[in-house]
CHARMM-style PDB file with segment names, atoms N, HN, CA, C and O in Angstrom:
ATOM      1  N   MET     1       7.611 -18.683   5.431  1.00  0.00      PROA
ATOM      2  CA  MET     1       8.175 -17.348   5.504  1.00  0.00      PROA
ATOM      3  C   MET     1       8.997 -17.048   4.260  1.00  0.00      PROA
ATOM      4  O   MET     1       9.056 -15.907   3.804  1.00  0.00      PROA
ATOM      5  N   LYS     2       9.630 -18.081   3.716  1.00  0.00      PROA
ATOM      6  HN  LYS     2       9.582 -19.008   4.087  1.00  0.00      PROA
ATOM      7  CA  LYS     2      10.445 -17.901   2.522  1.00  0.00      PROA
ATOM      8  C   LYS     2       9.585 -17.487   1.328  1.00  0.00      PROA
ATOM      9  O   LYS     2      10.014 -16.696   0.489  1.00  0.00      PROA
ATOM     10  N   ILE     3       8.370 -18.031   1.262  1.00  0.00      PROA
ATOM     11  HN  ILE     3       8.021 -18.674   1.944  1.00  0.00      PROA
ATOM     12  CA  ILE     3       7.461 -17.701   0.160  1.00  0.00      PROA
ATOM     13  C   ILE     3       7.076 -16.233   0.222  1.00  0.00      PROA
ATOM     14  O   ILE     3       7.033 -15.558  -0.806  1.00  0.00      PROA
ATOM     15  N   ILE     4       6.794 -15.730   1.429  1.00  0.00      PROA
ATOM     16  HN  ILE     4       6.829 -16.279   2.265  1.00  0.00      PROA
ATOM     17  CA  ILE     4       6.421 -14.319   1.571  1.00  0.00      PROA
ATOM     18  C   ILE     4       7.554 -13.418   1.108  1.00  0.00      PROA
ATOM     19  O   ILE     4       7.310 -12.387   0.482  1.00  0.00      PROA
ATOM     20  N   LYS     5       8.798 -13.799   1.410  1.00  0.00      PROA
ATOM     21  HN  LYS     5       8.997 -14.637   1.919  1.00  0.00      PROA
ATOM     22  CA  LYS     5       9.933 -12.992   0.961  1.00  0.00      PROA
ATOM     23  C   LYS     5      10.025 -12.977  -0.559  1.00  0.00      PROA
ATOM     24  O   LYS     5      10.405 -11.963  -1.144  1.00  0.00      PROA
ATOM     25  N   CYS     6       9.685 -14.079  -1.201  1.00  0.00      PROA
ATOM     26  HN  CYS     6       9.376 -14.903  -0.726  1.00  0.00      PROA
ATOM     27  CA  CYS     6       9.778 -14.157  -2.658  1.00  0.00      PROA
ATOM     28  C   CYS     6       8.690 -13.352  -3.356  1.00  0.00      PROA
ATOM     29  O   CYS     6       8.956 -12.670  -4.346  1.00  0.00      PROA
ATOM     30  N   ILE     7       7.473 -13.429  -2.846  1.00  0.00      PROA
ATOM     31  HN  ILE     7       7.256 -13.983  -2.043  1.00  0.00      PROA
ATOM     32  CA  ILE     7       6.359 -12.764  -3.535  1.00  0.00      PROA
ATOM     33  C   ILE     7       5.879 -11.508  -2.833  1.00  0.00      PROA
ATOM     34  O   ILE     7       4.977 -10.832  -3.328  1.00  0.00      PROA
ATOM     35  N   GLY     8       6.465 -11.183  -1.689  1.00  0.00      PROA
ATOM     36  HN  GLY     8       7.197 -11.732  -1.287  1.00  0.00      PROA
ATOM     37  CA  GLY     8       5.990 -10.074  -0.870  1.00  0.00      PROA
ATOM     38  C   GLY     8       5.909  -8.747  -1.571  1.00  0.00      PROA
ATOM     39  O   GLY     8       4.925  -8.027  -1.398  1.00  0.00      PROA
ATOM     40  N   CYS     9       6.910  -8.391  -2.364  1.00  0.00      PROA
ATOM     41  HN  CYS     9       7.709  -8.976  -2.505  1.00  0.00      PROA
ATOM     42  CA  CYS     9       6.905  -7.079  -2.999  1.00  0.00      PROA
ATOM     43  C   CYS     9       6.006  -7.037  -4.230  1.00  0.00      PROA
ATOM     44  O   CYS     9       5.698  -5.953  -4.726  1.00  0.00      PROA
ATOM     45  N   PHE    10       5.583  -8.181  -4.726  1.00  0.00      PROA
ATOM     46  HN  PHE    10       5.833  -9.061  -4.323  1.00  0.00      PROA
ATOM     47  CA  PHE    10       4.648  -8.212  -5.850  1.00  0.00      PROA
ATOM     48  C   PHE    10       3.210  -8.143  -5.360  1.00  0.00      PROA
ATOM     49  O   PHE    10       2.351  -7.543  -6.006  1.00  0.00      PROA
ATOM     50  N   ILE    11       2.957  -8.761  -4.215  1.00  0.00      PROA
ATOM     51  HN  ILE    11       3.655  -9.249  -3.690  1.00  0.00      PROA
ATOM     52  CA  ILE    11       1.625  -8.766  -3.632  1.00  0.00      PROA
ATOM     53  C   ILE    11       1.691  -7.923  -2.370  1.00  0.00      PROA
ATOM     54  O   ILE    11       2.225  -8.361  -1.351  1.00  0.00      PROA
ATOM     55  N   ARG    12       1.154  -6.726  -2.439  1.00  0.00      PROA
ATOM     56  HN  ARG    12       0.721  -6.370  -3.267  1.00  0.00      PROA
ATOM     57  CA  ARG    12       1.189  -5.821  -1.293  1.00  0.00      PROA
ATOM     58  C   ARG    12      -0.127  -5.939  -0.535  1.00  0.00      PROA
ATOM     59  O   ARG    12      -1.191  -5.603  -1.055  1.00  0.00      PROA
ATOM     60  N   LEU    13      -0.040  -6.418   0.690  1.00  0.00      PROA
ATOM     61  HN  LEU    13       0.824  -6.692   1.113  1.00  0.00      PROA
ATOM     62  CA  LEU    13      -1.220  -6.717   1.496  1.00  0.00      PROA
ATOM     63  C   LEU    13      -2.104  -5.488   1.711  1.00  0.00      PROA
ATOM     64  O   LEU    13      -3.328  -5.591   1.630  1.00  0.00      PROA
ATOM     65  N   GLY    14      -1.507  -4.338   1.981  1.00  0.00      PROA
ATOM     66  HN  GLY    14      -0.513  -4.254   2.047  1.00  0.00      PROA
ATOM     67  CA  GLY    14      -2.288  -3.122   2.212  1.00  0.00      PROA
ATOM     68  C   GLY    14      -3.046  -2.673   0.987  1.00  0.00      PROA
ATOM     69  O   GLY    14      -4.199  -2.253   1.086  1.00  0.00      PROA
ATOM     70  N   SER    15      -2.416  -2.755  -0.164  1.00  0.00      PROA
ATOM     71  HN  SER    15      -1.479  -3.097  -0.245  1.00  0.00      PROA
ATOM     72  CA  SER    15      -3.069  -2.355  -1.406  1.00  0.00      PROA
ATOM     73  C   SER    15      -4.212  -3.303  -1.761  1.00  0.00      PROA
ATOM     74  O   SER    15      -5.264  -2.871  -2.231  1.00  0.00      PROA
ATOM     75  N   ILE    16      -3.996  -4.598  -1.532  1.00  0.00      PROA
ATOM     76  HN  ILE    16      -3.141  -4.948  -1.150  1.00  0.00      PROA
ATOM     77  CA  ILE    16      -5.054  -5.573  -1.801  1.00  0.00      PROA
ATOM     78  C   ILE    16      -6.243  -5.316  -0.881  1.00  0.00      PROA
ATOM     79  O   ILE    16      -7.392  -5.357  -1.320  1.00  0.00      PROA
ATOM     80  N   THR    17      -5.965  -5.052   0.398  1.00  0.00      PROA
ATOM     81  HN  THR    17      -5.031  -5.019   0.754  1.00  0.00      PROA
ATOM     82  CA  THR    17      -7.030  -4.766   1.356  1.00  0.00      PROA
ATOM     83  C   THR    17      -7.810  -3.526   0.939  1.00  0.00      PROA
ATOM     84  O   THR    17      -9.039  -3.502   1.011  1.00  0.00      PROA
ATOM     85  N   GLU    18      -7.086  -2.490   0.499  1.00  0.00      PROA
ATOM     86  HN  GLU    18      -6.088  -2.509   0.440  1.00  0.00      PROA
ATOM     87  CA  GLU    18      -7.747  -1.261   0.055  1.00  0.00      PROA
ATOM     88  C   GLU    18      -8.659  -1.523  -1.143  1.00  0.00      PROA
ATOM     89  O   GLU    18      -9.757  -0.971  -1.214  1.00  0.00      PROA
ATOM     90  N   HSD    19      -8.221  -2.353  -2.077  1.00  0.00      PROA
ATOM     91  HN  HSD    19      -7.329  -2.802  -2.020  1.00  0.00      PROA
ATOM     92  CA  HSD    19      -9.039  -2.667  -3.252  1.00  0.00      PROA
ATOM     93  C   HSD    19     -10.268  -3.497  -2.872  1.00  0.00      PROA
ATOM     94  O   HSD    19     -11.350  -3.293  -3.423  1.00  0.00      PROA
ATOM     95  N   ILE    20     -10.103  -4.425  -1.938  1.00  0.00      PROA
ATOM     96  HN  ILE    20      -9.224  -4.590  -1.490  1.00  0.00      PROA
ATOM     97  CA  ILE    20     -11.250  -5.234  -1.499  1.00  0.00      PROA
ATOM     98  C   ILE    20     -12.285  -4.340  -0.806  1.00  0.00      PROA
ATOM     99  O   ILE    20     -13.486  -4.471  -1.046  1.00  0.00      PROA
ATOM    100  N   ILE    21     -11.813  -3.435   0.051  1.00  0.00      PROA
ATOM    101  HN  ILE    21     -10.838  -3.329   0.246  1.00  0.00      PROA
ATOM    102  CA  ILE    21     -12.731  -2.503   0.721  1.00  0.00      PROA
ATOM    103  C   ILE    21     -13.442  -1.643  -0.319  1.00  0.00      PROA
ATOM    104  O   ILE    21     -14.637  -1.372  -0.192  1.00  0.00      PROA
ATOM    105  N   GLY    22     -12.717  -1.216  -1.339  1.00  0.00      PROA
ATOM    106  HN  GLY    22     -11.747  -1.436  -1.442  1.00  0.00      PROA
ATOM    107  CA  GLY    22     -13.322  -0.420  -2.410  1.00  0.00      PROA
ATOM    108  C   GLY    22     -14.402  -1.188  -3.155  1.00  0.00      PROA
ATOM    109  O   GLY    22     -15.441  -0.628  -3.504  1.00  0.00      PROA
ATOM    110  N   LEU    23     -14.156  -2.468  -3.397  1.00  0.00      PROA
ATOM    111  HN  LEU    23     -13.312  -2.923  -3.113  1.00  0.00      PROA
ATOM    112  CA  LEU    23     -15.161  -3.289  -4.083  1.00  0.00      PROA
ATOM    113  C   LEU    23     -16.411  -3.474  -3.217  1.00  0.00      PROA
ATOM    114  O   LEU    23     -17.536  -3.356  -3.704  1.00  0.00      PROA
ATOM    115  N   VAL    24     -16.203  -3.762  -1.938  1.00  0.00      PROA
ATOM    116  HN  VAL    24     -15.289  -3.858  -1.543  1.00  0.00      PROA
ATOM    117  CA  VAL    24     -17.328  -4.020  -1.038  1.00  0.00      PROA
ATOM    118  C   VAL    24     -18.174  -2.757  -0.838  1.00  0.00      PROA
ATOM    119  O   VAL    24     -19.399  -2.836  -0.751  1.00  0.00      PROA
ATOM    120  N   THR    25     -17.524  -1.602  -0.766  1.00  0.00      PROA
ATOM    121  HN  THR    25     -16.528  -1.537  -0.836  1.00  0.00      PROA
ATOM    122  CA  THR    25     -18.239  -0.351  -0.502  1.00  0.00      PROA
ATOM    123  C   THR    25     -18.546   0.430  -1.779  1.00  0.00      PROA
ATOM    124  O   THR    25     -18.943   1.594  -1.719  1.00  0.00      PROA
ATOM    125  N   LEU    26     -18.367  -0.198  -2.908  1.00  0.00      PROA
ATOM    126  HN  LEU    26     -18.044  -1.144  -2.957  1.00  0.00      PROA
ATOM    127  CA  LEU    26     -18.624   0.419  -4.212  1.00  0.00      PROA
ATOM    128  C   LEU    26     -17.827   1.721  -4.413  1.00  0.00      PROA
ATOM    129  O   LEU    26     -18.328   2.694  -4.975  1.00  0.00      PROA
ATOM    130  N   GLY    27     -16.583   1.708  -3.940  1.00  0.00      PROA
ATOM    131  HN  GLY    27     -16.176   0.917  -3.483  1.00  0.00      PROA
ATOM    132  CA  GLY    27     -15.699   2.842  -4.149  1.00  0.00      PROA
ATOM    133  C   GLY    27     -15.807   3.946  -3.124  1.00  0.00      PROA
ATOM    134  O   GLY    27     -15.177   4.993  -3.277  1.00  0.00      PROA
ATOM    135  N   HSD    28     -16.600   3.734  -2.071  1.00  0.00      PROA
ATOM    136  HN  HSD    28     -17.112   2.884  -1.947  1.00  0.00      PROA
ATOM    137  CA  HSD    28     -16.798   4.771  -1.060  1.00  0.00      PROA
ATOM    138  C   HSD    28     -16.193   4.400   0.292  1.00  0.00      PROA
ATOM    139  O   HSD    28     -16.618   4.926   1.321  1.00  0.00      PROA
ATOM    140  N   GLY    29     -15.210   3.503   0.304  1.00  0.00      PROA
ATOM    141  HN  GLY    29     -14.865   3.076  -0.532  1.00  0.00      PROA
ATOM    142  CA  GLY    29     -14.616   3.038   1.555  1.00  0.00      PROA
ATOM    143  C   GLY    29     -13.934   4.140   2.340  1.00  0.00      PROA
ATOM    144  O   GLY    29     -14.167   4.285   3.540  1.00  0.00      PROA
ATOM    145  N   LYS    30     -13.100   4.911   1.679  1.00  0.00      PROA
ATOM    146  HN  LYS    30     -12.911   4.793   0.704  1.00  0.00      PROA
ATOM    147  CA  LYS    30     -12.379   5.973   2.376  1.00  0.00      PROA
ATOM    148  C   LYS    30     -13.332   7.083   2.817  1.00  0.00      PROA
ATOM    149  O   LYS    30     -13.162   7.659   3.891  1.00  0.00      PROA
ATOM    150  N   THR    31     -14.319   7.379   2.003  1.00  0.00      PROA
ATOM    151  HN  THR    31     -14.458   6.912   1.130  1.00  0.00      PROA
ATOM    152  CA  THR    31     -15.308   8.399   2.365  1.00  0.00      PROA
ATOM    153  C   THR    31     -16.076   7.971   3.615  1.00  0.00      PROA
ATOM    154  O   THR    31     -16.273   8.769   4.531  1.00  0.00      PROA
ATOM    155  N   ALA    32     -16.506   6.717   3.648  1.00  0.00      PROA
ATOM    156  HN  ALA    32     -16.347   6.069   2.903  1.00  0.00      PROA
ATOM    157  CA  ALA    32     -17.247   6.205   4.803  1.00  0.00      PROA
ATOM    158  C   ALA    32     -16.351   6.168   6.040  1.00  0.00      PROA
ATOM    159  O   ALA    32     -16.788   6.539   7.129  1.00  0.00      PROA
ATOM    160  N   ALA    33     -15.115   5.728   5.884  1.00  0.00      PROA
ATOM    161  HN  ALA    33     -14.760   5.426   4.999  1.00  0.00      PROA
ATOM    162  CA  ALA    33     -14.195   5.665   7.023  1.00  0.00      PROA
ATOM    163  C   ALA    33     -13.887   7.056   7.563  1.00  0.00      PROA
ATOM    164  O   ALA    33     -13.780   7.246   8.775  1.00  0.00      PROA
ATOM    165  N   SER    34     -13.745   8.025   6.668  1.00  0.00      PROA
ATOM    166  HN  SER    34     -13.832   7.871   5.684  1.00  0.00      PROA
ATOM    167  CA  SER    34     -13.489   9.405   7.099  1.00  0.00      PROA
ATOM    168  C   SER    34     -14.693   9.967   7.847  1.00  0.00      PROA
ATOM    169  O   SER    34     -14.532  10.670   8.845  1.00  0.00      PROA
ATOM    170  N   TRP    35     -15.876   9.667   7.377  1.00  0.00      PROA
ATOM    171  HN  TRP    35     -16.007   9.096   6.567  1.00  0.00      PROA
ATOM    172  CA  TRP    35     -17.100  10.140   8.037  1.00  0.00      PROA
ATOM    173  C   TRP    35     -17.201   9.565   9.454  1.00  0.00      PROA
ATOM    174  O   TRP    35     -17.494  10.289  10.405  1.00  0.00      PROA
ATOM    175  N   VAL    36     -16.956   8.261   9.584  1.00  0.00      PROA
ATOM    176  HN  VAL    36     -16.718   7.673   8.812  1.00  0.00      PROA
ATOM    177  CA  VAL    36     -17.010   7.617  10.900  1.00  0.00      PROA
ATOM    178  C   VAL    36     -15.934   8.194  11.812  1.00  0.00      PROA
ATOM    179  O   VAL    36     -16.199   8.463  12.984  1.00  0.00      PROA
ATOM    180  N   ALA    37     -14.731   8.387  11.292  1.00  0.00      PROA
ATOM    181  HN  ALA    37     -14.516   8.169  10.340  1.00  0.00      PROA
ATOM    182  CA  ALA    37     -13.641   8.940  12.101  1.00  0.00      PROA
ATOM    183  C   ALA    37     -13.988  10.338  12.608  1.00  0.00      PROA
ATOM    184  O   ALA    37     -13.732  10.659  13.769  1.00  0.00      PROA
ATOM    185  N   ARG    38     -14.570  11.173  11.740  1.00  0.00      PROA
ATOM    186  HN  ARG    38     -14.778  10.913  10.797  1.00  0.00      PROA
ATOM    187  CA  ARG    38     -14.959  12.520  12.161  1.00  0.00      PROA
ATOM    188  C   ARG    38     -16.042  12.473  13.235  1.00  0.00      PROA
ATOM    189  O   ARG    38     -16.016  13.264  14.178  1.00  0.00      PROA
ATOM    190  N   LYS    39     -16.992  11.554  13.097  1.00  0.00      PROA
ATOM    191  HN  LYS    39     -17.014  10.912  12.331  1.00  0.00      PROA
ATOM    192  CA  LYS    39     -18.053  11.416  14.098  1.00  0.00      PROA
ATOM    193  C   LYS    39     -17.500  10.959  15.446  1.00  0.00      PROA
ATOM    194  O   LYS    39     -18.051  11.297  16.494  1.00  0.00      PROA
ATOM    195  N   LEU    40     -16.414  10.194  15.416  1.00  0.00      PROA
ATOM    196  HN  LEU    40     -15.967   9.919  14.565  1.00  0.00      PROA
ATOM    197  CA  LEU    40     -15.792   9.716  16.651  1.00  0.00      PROA
ATOM    198  C   LEU    40     -14.749  10.686  17.187  1.00  0.00      PROA
ATOM    199  O   LEU    40     -14.131  10.423  18.218  1.00  0.00      PROA
ATOM    200  N   GLY    41     -14.548  11.804  16.495  1.00  0.00      PROA
ATOM    201  HN  GLY    41     -15.050  12.017  15.656  1.00  0.00      PROA
ATOM    202  CA  GLY    41     -13.648  12.836  16.987  1.00  0.00      PROA
ATOM    203  C   GLY    41     -12.224  12.775  16.469  1.00  0.00      PROA
ATOM    204  O   GLY    41     -11.362  13.514  16.947  1.00  0.00      PROA
ATOM    205  N   TYR    42     -11.962  11.911  15.504  1.00  0.00      PROA
ATOM    206  HN  TYR    42     -12.662  11.312  15.117  1.00  0.00      PROA
ATOM    207  CA  TYR    42     -10.627  11.827  14.925  1.00  0.00      PROA
ATOM    208  C   TYR    42     -10.538  12.744  13.714  1.00  0.00      PROA
ATOM    209  O   TYR    42     -11.536  12.986  13.035  1.00  0.00      PROA
ATOM    210  N   SER    43      -9.348  13.249  13.448  1.00  0.00      PROA
ATOM    211  HN  SER    43      -8.537  13.052  14.000  1.00  0.00      PROA
ATOM    212  CA  SER    43      -9.182  14.136  12.300  1.00  0.00      PROA
ATOM    213  C   SER    43      -8.905  13.362  11.015  1.00  0.00      PROA
ATOM    214  O   SER    43      -8.949  13.935   9.926  1.00  0.00      PROA
ATOM    215  N   ASN    44      -8.622  12.069  11.130  1.00  0.00      PROA
ATOM    216  HN  ASN    44      -8.586  11.603  12.014  1.00  0.00      PROA
ATOM    217  CA  ASN    44      -8.172  11.287   9.995  1.00  0.00      PROA
ATOM    218  C   ASN    44      -8.607   9.841  10.218  1.00  0.00      PROA
ATOM    219  O   ASN    44      -8.622   9.365  11.353  1.00  0.00      PROA
ATOM    220  N   CYS    45      -8.957   9.147   9.147  1.00  0.00      PROA
ATOM    221  HN  CYS    45      -8.944   9.534   8.225  1.00  0.00      PROA
ATOM    222  CA  CYS    45      -9.416   7.758   9.289  1.00  0.00      PROA
ATOM    223  C   CYS    45      -8.256   6.773   9.446  1.00  0.00      PROA
ATOM    224  O   CYS    45      -8.468   5.660   9.926  1.00  0.00      PROA
ATOM    225  N   GLY    46      -7.054   7.149   9.061  1.00  0.00      PROA
ATOM    226  HN  GLY    46      -6.882   8.053   8.671  1.00  0.00      PROA
ATOM    227  CA  GLY    46      -5.903   6.259   9.184  1.00  0.00      PROA
ATOM    228  C   GLY    46      -5.773   5.264   8.054  1.00  0.00      PROA
ATOM    229  O   GLY    46      -4.976   4.331   8.148  1.00  0.00      PROA
ATOM    230  N   CYS    47      -6.536   5.436   6.986  1.00  0.00      PROA
ATOM    231  HN  CYS    47      -7.183   6.194   6.910  1.00  0.00      PROA
ATOM    232  CA  CYS    47      -6.524   4.492   5.869  1.00  0.00      PROA
ATOM    233  C   CYS    47      -5.145   4.419   5.201  1.00  0.00      PROA
ATOM    234  O   CYS    47      -4.645   3.334   4.905  1.00  0.00      PROA
ATOM    235  N   ASP    48      -4.546   5.579   4.971  1.00  0.00      PROA
ATOM    236  HN  ASP    48      -4.953   6.460   5.211  1.00  0.00      PROA
ATOM    237  CA  ASP    48      -3.249   5.596   4.296  1.00  0.00      PROA
ATOM    238  C   ASP    48      -2.161   4.986   5.168  1.00  0.00      PROA
ATOM    239  O   ASP    48      -1.306   4.250   4.675  1.00  0.00      PROA
ATOM    240  N   ARG    49      -2.188   5.286   6.448  1.00  0.00      PROA
ATOM    241  HN  ARG    49      -2.882   5.884   6.849  1.00  0.00      PROA
ATOM    242  CA  ARG    49      -1.194   4.723   7.361  1.00  0.00      PROA
ATOM    243  C   ARG    49      -1.331   3.207   7.426  1.00  0.00      PROA
ATOM    244  O   ARG    49      -0.327   2.495   7.430  1.00  0.00      PROA
ATOM    245  N   ARG    50      -2.573   2.704   7.477  1.00  0.00      PROA
ATOM    246  HN  ARG    50      -3.388   3.283   7.474  1.00  0.00      PROA
ATOM    247  CA  ARG    50      -2.806   1.259   7.506  1.00  0.00      PROA
ATOM    248  C   ARG    50      -2.282   0.594   6.247  1.00  0.00      PROA
ATOM    249  O   ARG    50      -1.630  -0.448   6.310  1.00  0.00      PROA
ATOM    250  N   ARG    51      -2.572   1.205   5.097  1.00  0.00      PROA
ATOM    251  HN  ARG    51      -3.103   2.051   5.046  1.00  0.00      PROA
ATOM    252  CA  ARG    51      -2.126   0.633   3.818  1.00  0.00      PROA
ATOM    253  C   ARG    51      -0.608   0.556   3.754  1.00  0.00      PROA
ATOM    254  O   ARG    51      -0.054  -0.473   3.365  1.00  0.00      PROA
ATOM    255  N   VAL    52       0.067   1.634   4.130  1.00  0.00      PROA
ATOM    256  HN  VAL    52      -0.383   2.470   4.446  1.00  0.00      PROA
ATOM    257  CA  VAL    52       1.530   1.657   4.078  1.00  0.00      PROA
ATOM    258  C   VAL    52       2.120   0.642   5.058  1.00  0.00      PROA
ATOM    259  O   VAL    52       3.065  -0.071   4.722  1.00  0.00      PROA
ATOM    260  N   THR    53       1.562   0.577   6.269  1.00  0.00      PROA
ATOM    261  HN  THR    53       0.794   1.156   6.542  1.00  0.00      PROA
ATOM    262  CA  THR    53       2.066  -0.371   7.270  1.00  0.00      PROA
ATOM    263  C   THR    53       1.898  -1.803   6.794  1.00  0.00      PROA
ATOM    264  O   THR    53       2.820  -2.611   6.910  1.00  0.00      PROA
ATOM    265  N   MET    54       0.725  -2.122   6.260  1.00  0.00      PROA
ATOM    266  HN  MET    54      -0.024  -1.466   6.166  1.00  0.00      PROA
ATOM    267  CA  MET    54       0.487  -3.484   5.782  1.00  0.00      PROA
ATOM    268  C   MET    54       1.351  -3.813   4.577  1.00  0.00      PROA
ATOM    269  O   MET    54       1.785  -4.956   4.430  1.00  0.00      PROA
ATOM    270  N   ASN    55       1.613  -2.835   3.705  1.00  0.00      PROA
ATOM    271  HN  ASN    55       1.260  -1.907   3.824  1.00  0.00      PROA
ATOM    272  CA  ASN    55       2.509  -3.073   2.580  1.00  0.00      PROA
ATOM    273  C   ASN    55       3.924  -3.348   3.070  1.00  0.00      PROA
ATOM    274  O   ASN    55       4.641  -4.148   2.469  1.00  0.00      PROA
ATOM    275  N   GLN    56       4.333  -2.698   4.148  1.00  0.00      PROA
ATOM    276  HN  GLN    56       3.750  -2.048   4.636  1.00  0.00      PROA
ATOM    277  CA  GLN    56       5.670  -2.926   4.695  1.00  0.00      PROA
ATOM    278  C   GLN    56       5.775  -4.290   5.370  1.00  0.00      PROA
ATOM    279  O   GLN    56       6.876  -4.827   5.484  1.00  0.00      PROA
ATOM    280  N   TRP    57       4.666  -4.862   5.818  1.00  0.00      PROA
ATOM    281  HN  TRP    57       3.771  -4.426   5.725  1.00  0.00      PROA
ATOM    282  CA  TRP    57       4.707  -6.214   6.369  1.00  0.00      PROA
ATOM    283  C   TRP    57       5.126  -7.213   5.309  1.00  0.00      PROA
ATOM    284  O   TRP    57       5.917  -8.116   5.579  1.00  0.00      PROA
ATOM    285  N   THR    58       4.601  -7.054   4.102  1.00  0.00      PROA
ATOM    286  HN  THR    58       3.958  -6.320   3.883  1.00  0.00      PROA
ATOM    287  CA  THR    58       4.908  -8.012   3.041  1.00  0.00      PROA
ATOM    288  C   THR    58       6.122  -7.612   2.229  1.00  0.00      PROA
ATOM    289  O   THR    58       6.723  -8.460   1.570  1.00  0.00      PROA
ATOM    290  N   CYS    59       6.502  -6.343   2.259  1.00  0.00      PROA
ATOM    291  HN  CYS    59       6.014  -5.653   2.795  1.00  0.00      PROA
ATOM    292  CA  CYS    59       7.662  -5.866   1.505  1.00  0.00      PROA
ATOM    293  C   CYS    59       8.419  -4.849   2.371  1.00  0.00      PROA
ATOM    294  O   CYS    59       8.115  -3.657   2.324  1.00  0.00      PROA
ATOM    295  N   PRO    60       9.392  -5.303   3.155  1.00  0.00      PROA
ATOM    296  CA  PRO    60      10.104  -4.402   4.059  1.00  0.00      PROA
ATOM    297  C   PRO    60      10.783  -3.227   3.356  1.00  0.00      PROA
ATOM    298  O   PRO    60      11.021  -2.193   3.980  1.00  0.00      PROA
ATOM    299  N   GLU    61      11.094  -3.370   2.080  1.00  0.00      PROA
ATOM    300  HN  GLU    61      10.901  -4.210   1.573  1.00  0.00      PROA
ATOM    301  CA  GLU    61      11.738  -2.288   1.343  1.00  0.00      PROA
ATOM    302  C   GLU    61      10.742  -1.220   0.902  1.00  0.00      PROA
ATOM    303  O   GLU    61      11.148  -0.156   0.434  1.00  0.00      PROA
ATOM    304  N   TYR    62       9.447  -1.489   1.044  1.00  0.00      PROA
ATOM    305  HN  TYR    62       9.118  -2.353   1.424  1.00  0.00      PROA
ATOM    306  CA  TYR    62       8.412  -0.570   0.600  1.00  0.00      PROA
ATOM    307  C   TYR    62       8.456   0.701   1.428  1.00  0.00      PROA
ATOM    308  O   TYR    62       8.485   0.648   2.658  1.00  0.00      PROA
ATOM    309  N   SER    63       8.460   1.832   0.760  1.00  0.00      PROA
ATOM    310  HN  SER    63       8.436   1.875  -0.239  1.00  0.00      PROA
ATOM    311  CA  SER    63       8.397   3.096   1.489  1.00  0.00      PROA
ATOM    312  C   SER    63       7.548   4.071   0.679  1.00  0.00      PROA
ATOM    313  O   SER    63       7.650   4.152  -0.545  1.00  0.00      PROA
ATOM    314  N   GLU    64       6.737   4.782   1.377  1.00  0.00      PROA
ATOM    315  HN  GLU    64       6.654   4.716   2.371  1.00  0.00      PROA
ATOM    316  CA  GLU    64       5.880   5.775   0.749  1.00  0.00      PROA
ATOM    317  C   GLU    64       5.675   6.892   1.755  1.00  0.00      PROA
ATOM    318  O   GLU    64       5.438   6.642   2.936  1.00  0.00      PROA
ATOM    319  N   THR    65       5.767   8.093   1.289  1.00  0.00      PROA
ATOM    320  HN  THR    65       5.960   8.296   0.329  1.00  0.00      PROA
ATOM    321  CA  THR    65       5.571   9.230   2.175  1.00  0.00      PROA
ATOM    322  C   THR    65       4.086   9.508   2.266  1.00  0.00      PROA
ATOM    323  O   THR    65       3.411   9.687   1.252  1.00  0.00      PROA
ATOM    324  N   ILE    66       3.580   9.543   3.492  1.00  0.00      PROA
ATOM    325  HN  ILE    66       4.128   9.398   4.316  1.00  0.00      PROA
ATOM    326  CA  ILE    66       2.177   9.888   3.694  1.00  0.00      PROA
ATOM    327  C   ILE    66       2.134  11.155   4.526  1.00  0.00      PROA
ATOM    328  O   ILE    66       2.944  11.351   5.432  1.00  0.00      PROA
ATOM    329  N   SER    67       1.188  12.001   4.210  1.00  0.00      PROA
ATOM    330  HN  SER    67       0.529  11.842   3.474  1.00  0.00      PROA
ATOM    331  CA  SER    67       1.050  13.231   4.983  1.00  0.00      PROA
ATOM    332  C   SER    67       0.062  12.990   6.108  1.00  0.00      PROA
ATOM    333  O   SER    67      -1.033  12.468   5.898  1.00  0.00      PROA
ATOM    334  N   ILE    68       0.464  13.376   7.286  1.00  0.00      PROA
ATOM    335  HN  ILE    68       1.354  13.801   7.456  1.00  0.00      PROA
ATOM    336  CA  ILE    68      -0.397  13.205   8.457  1.00  0.00      PROA
ATOM    337  C   ILE    68      -0.859  14.596   8.862  1.00  0.00      PROA
ATOM    338  O   ILE    68      -0.114  15.382   9.448  1.00  0.00      PROA
ATOM    339  N   ILE    69      -2.106  14.868   8.530  1.00  0.00      PROA
ATOM    340  HN  ILE    69      -2.710  14.229   8.054  1.00  0.00      PROA
ATOM    341  CA  ILE    69      -2.666  16.196   8.796  1.00  0.00      PROA
ATOM    342  C   ILE    69      -3.753  16.075   9.843  1.00  0.00      PROA
ATOM    343  OT1 ILE    69      -4.362  17.076  10.220  1.00  0.00      PROA
TER     344      ILE     69
END
């Protein structure tokens, strides 16, 4: 746990996850997630909320304003 506190704000888990998804989907991860969310009846895929939440797991001081529309 001590290691995570030391490197947590340098390595943001949500941002890393977003980049990996981007690599796997050739840059169309958010587009694909939004399409699936719309087909399932959601107005938003939740990608930004997930990224911010996961970044806060590794860096509690992390804060970013996201718009929920």
